[in-house]
VOROKOL-719557 format. One record per residue (C-alpha): x, y, z; residue in one letter. Coordinates in nm, 3 decimals. Example, Ala and Ser with C-alpha at 12.3 -4.5 7.8 and 13.67 -1.06 7.14 Angstrom:
# VOROKOL-719557
@east = 1.230&north = -0.450&up = 0.780&r = A
@east = 1.367&north = -0.106&up = 0.714&r = S
# end
This chain:
# VOROKOL-719557
@east = 12.983&north = 10.384&up = 8.253&r = X
@east = 12.650&north = 10.283&up = 8.470&r = X
@east = 12.292&north = 10.409&up = 8.439&r = X
@east = 12.134&north = 10.421&up = 8.790&r = X
@east = 11.728&north = 10.442&up = 8.722&r = X
@east = 11.614&north = 10.568&up = 9.077&r = X
@east = 11.261&north = 10.657&up = 9.228&r = X
@east = 11.003&north = 10.525&up = 9.385&r = X
@east = 10.708&north = 10.197&up = 9.423&r = X
@east = 10.549&north = 10.283&up = 9.080&r = X
@east = 10.778&north = 10.494&up = 8.891&r = X
@east = 10.866&north = 10.299&up = 8.596&r = X
@east = 11.199&north = 10.186&up = 8.690&r = X
@east = 11.140&north = 9.848&up = 8.600&r = X
@east = 10.932&north = 9.905&up = 8.281&r = X
@east = 11.228&north = 10.143&up = 8.191&r = X
@east = 11.477&north = 9.858&up = 8.254&r = X
@east = 11.274&north = 9.591&up = 8.069&r = X
@east = 11.312&north = 9.797&up = 7.768&r = X
@east = 11.675&north = 9.886&up = 7.754&r = X
@east = 11.687&north = 9.490&up = 7.800&r = X
@east = 11.502&north = 9.426&up = 7.538&r = X
@east = 11.668&north = 9.709&up = 7.268&r = X
@east = 11.989&north = 9.535&up = 7.411&r = X
@east = 11.894&north = 9.201&up = 7.349&r = X
@east = 11.747&north = 9.304&up = 6.960&r = X
@east = 12.064&north = 9.538&up = 6.888&r = X
@east = 12.365&north = 9.357&up = 7.098&r = X
@east = 12.644&north = 9.185&up = 6.943&r = X
@east = 12.742&north = 9.056&up = 7.264&r = X
@east = 12.573&north = 8.826&up = 7.602&r = X
@east = 12.264&north = 9.024&up = 7.769&r = X
@east = 12.249&north = 8.937&up = 8.112&r = X
@east = 12.017&north = 9.071&up = 8.395&r = X
@east = 12.063&north = 8.996&up = 8.729&r = X
@east = 11.686&north = 9.024&up = 8.922&r = X
@east = 11.542&north = 8.994&up = 9.282&r = X
@east = 11.290&north = 8.747&up = 9.236&r = X
@east = 11.166&north = 8.661&up = 8.980&r = X
@east = 10.947&north = 8.864&up = 8.795&r = X
@east = 11.116&north = 8.965&up = 8.440&r = X
@east = 11.088&north = 8.609&up = 8.267&r = X
@east = 10.811&north = 8.697&up = 8.067&r = X
@east = 10.876&north = 9.048&up = 7.985&r = X
@east = 11.212&north = 9.033&up = 7.831&r = X
@east = 11.348&north = 8.879&up = 7.509&r = X
@east = 11.433&north = 8.501&up = 7.591&r = X
@east = 11.833&north = 8.560&up = 7.451&r = X
@east = 11.875&north = 8.762&up = 7.737&r = X
@east = 12.065&north = 8.584&up = 8.052&r = X
@east = 11.807&north = 8.588&up = 8.360&r = X
@east = 11.961&north = 8.510&up = 8.695&r = X
@east = 11.754&north = 8.550&up = 9.025&r = X
@east = 11.977&north = 8.640&up = 9.249&r = X
@east = 11.770&north = 8.451&up = 9.500&r = X
@east = 11.831&north = 8.122&up = 9.332&r = X
@east = 12.193&north = 8.149&up = 9.468&r = X
@east = 12.193&north = 8.319&up = 9.805&r = X
@east = 12.302&north = 8.655&up = 9.694&r = X
@east = 12.204&north = 8.906&up = 9.915&r = X
@east = 12.408&north = 9.195&up = 10.062&r = X
@east = 12.664&north = 9.393&up = 9.839&r = X
@east = 12.953&north = 9.214&up = 9.862&r = X
@east = 12.777&north = 8.907&up = 9.768&r = X
@east = 12.643&north = 9.091&up = 9.431&r = X
@east = 12.952&north = 9.233&up = 9.348&r = X
@east = 13.108&north = 8.916&up = 9.392&r = X
@east = 12.813&north = 8.709&up = 9.197&r = X
@east = 12.857&north = 9.017&up = 8.884&r = X
@east = 13.256&north = 8.940&up = 8.883&r = X
@east = 13.177&north = 8.588&up = 8.844&r = X
@east = 12.930&north = 8.627&up = 8.610&r = X
@east = 13.184&north = 8.840&up = 8.383&r = X
@east = 13.426&north = 8.660&up = 8.433&r = X
@east = 13.278&north = 8.298&up = 8.286&r = X
@east = 13.163&north = 8.519&up = 8.012&r = X
@east = 13.390&north = 8.695&up = 7.866&r = X
@east = 13.165&north = 8.799&up = 7.586&r = X
@east = 12.902&north = 8.965&up = 7.808&r = X
@east = 12.869&north = 9.383&up = 7.684&r = X
@east = 12.538&north = 9.463&up = 7.841&r = X
@east = 12.479&north = 9.446&up = 8.224&r = X
@east = 12.071&north = 9.498&up = 8.418&r = X
@east = 12.017&north = 9.480&up = 8.767&r = X
@east = 11.650&north = 9.531&up = 8.903&r = X
@east = 11.635&north = 9.640&up = 9.255&r = X
@east = 11.987&north = 9.625&up = 9.306&r = X
@east = 11.956&north = 9.839&up = 9.628&r = X
@east = 11.700&north = 9.539&up = 9.781&r = X
@east = 11.987&north = 9.288&up = 9.691&r = X
@east = 12.232&north = 9.467&up = 9.924&r = X
@east = 11.952&north = 9.462&up = 10.200&r = X
@east = 11.856&north = 9.822&up = 10.132&r = X
@east = 12.196&north = 9.924&up = 10.315&r = X
@east = 12.245&north = 10.276&up = 10.068&r = X
@east = 12.624&north = 10.278&up = 10.209&r = X
@east = 12.682&north = 9.954&up = 10.109&r = X
@east = 12.533&north = 10.009&up = 9.776&r = X
@east = 12.715&north = 10.269&up = 9.761&r = X
@east = 13.038&north = 10.071&up = 9.746&r = X
@east = 12.896&north = 9.836&up = 9.553&r = X
@east = 12.759&north = 10.080&up = 9.280&r = X
@east = 13.165&north = 10.246&up = 9.217&r = X
@east = 13.337&north = 9.911&up = 9.271&r = X
@east = 13.110&north = 9.841&up = 8.984&r = X
@east = 13.152&north = 10.092&up = 8.768&r = X
@east = 13.540&north = 10.023&up = 8.730&r = X
@east = 13.496&north = 9.669&up = 8.628&r = X
@east = 13.238&north = 9.777&up = 8.376&r = X
@east = 13.470&north = 10.052&up = 8.228&r = X
@east = 13.764&north = 9.845&up = 8.253&r = X
@east = 13.557&north = 9.567&up = 8.024&r = X
@east = 13.357&north = 9.844&up = 7.851&r = X
@east = 13.025&north = 9.702&up = 7.962&r = X
@east = 12.728&north = 9.878&up = 7.943&r = X
@east = 12.543&north = 9.883&up = 8.270&r = X
@east = 12.219&north = 9.960&up = 8.414&r = X
@east = 12.072&north = 9.892&up = 8.715&r = X
@east = 11.762&north = 10.014&up = 8.944&r = X
@east = 11.717&north = 10.096&up = 9.284&r = X
@east = 11.399&north = 10.209&up = 9.460&r = X
@east = 11.438&north = 10.513&up = 9.664&r = X
@east = 11.378&north = 10.869&up = 9.614&r = X
@east = 11.627&north = 11.055&up = 9.362&r = X
@east = 11.728&north = 11.315&up = 9.659&r = X
@east = 11.856&north = 11.015&up = 9.874&r = X
@east = 12.088&north = 10.912&up = 9.634&r = X
@east = 12.465&north = 10.939&up = 9.751&r = X
@east = 12.586&north = 11.281&up = 9.591&r = X
@east = 12.873&north = 11.053&up = 9.439&r = X
@east = 12.636&north = 10.844&up = 9.207&r = X
@east = 12.448&north = 11.176&up = 9.106&r = X
@east = 12.581&north = 11.202&up = 8.809&r = X
@east = 12.448&north = 10.833&up = 8.729&r = X
@east = 12.106&north = 10.875&up = 8.758&r = X
@east = 11.914&north = 10.841&up = 8.437&r = X
@east = 11.581&north = 10.952&up = 8.388&r = X
@east = 11.299&north = 10.715&up = 8.365&r = X
@east = 11.144&north = 10.820&up = 8.059&r = X
# end
């Protein structure tokens, strides 16, 4: 199951994500992977976390992001934790495409027992109803 951290800019989404990433790096018995948008987490997360900048691989749009993540998971059988920062932004700020991506990714992560947390910059009231149950408080 995926946890979704939402809120407008400056509400602590990335800070909450970084805390979860570092906790996972210290506790996980598998690989911890983080996909980010533009290099901004390099010095904030544990060195054991596999950090990938979506922009470095021309990953823009929901379909490309889904394919990119499936490729990561297929190539690393031991991924136990997956984090995605600014997922909506990587999806081109297209809420409908983000919703399709999210639901498809939820199926893959559940099937493979992968804990996933992602952030999206939008107010909680703008989150599609199908994703509302996945929202996690940033505190």
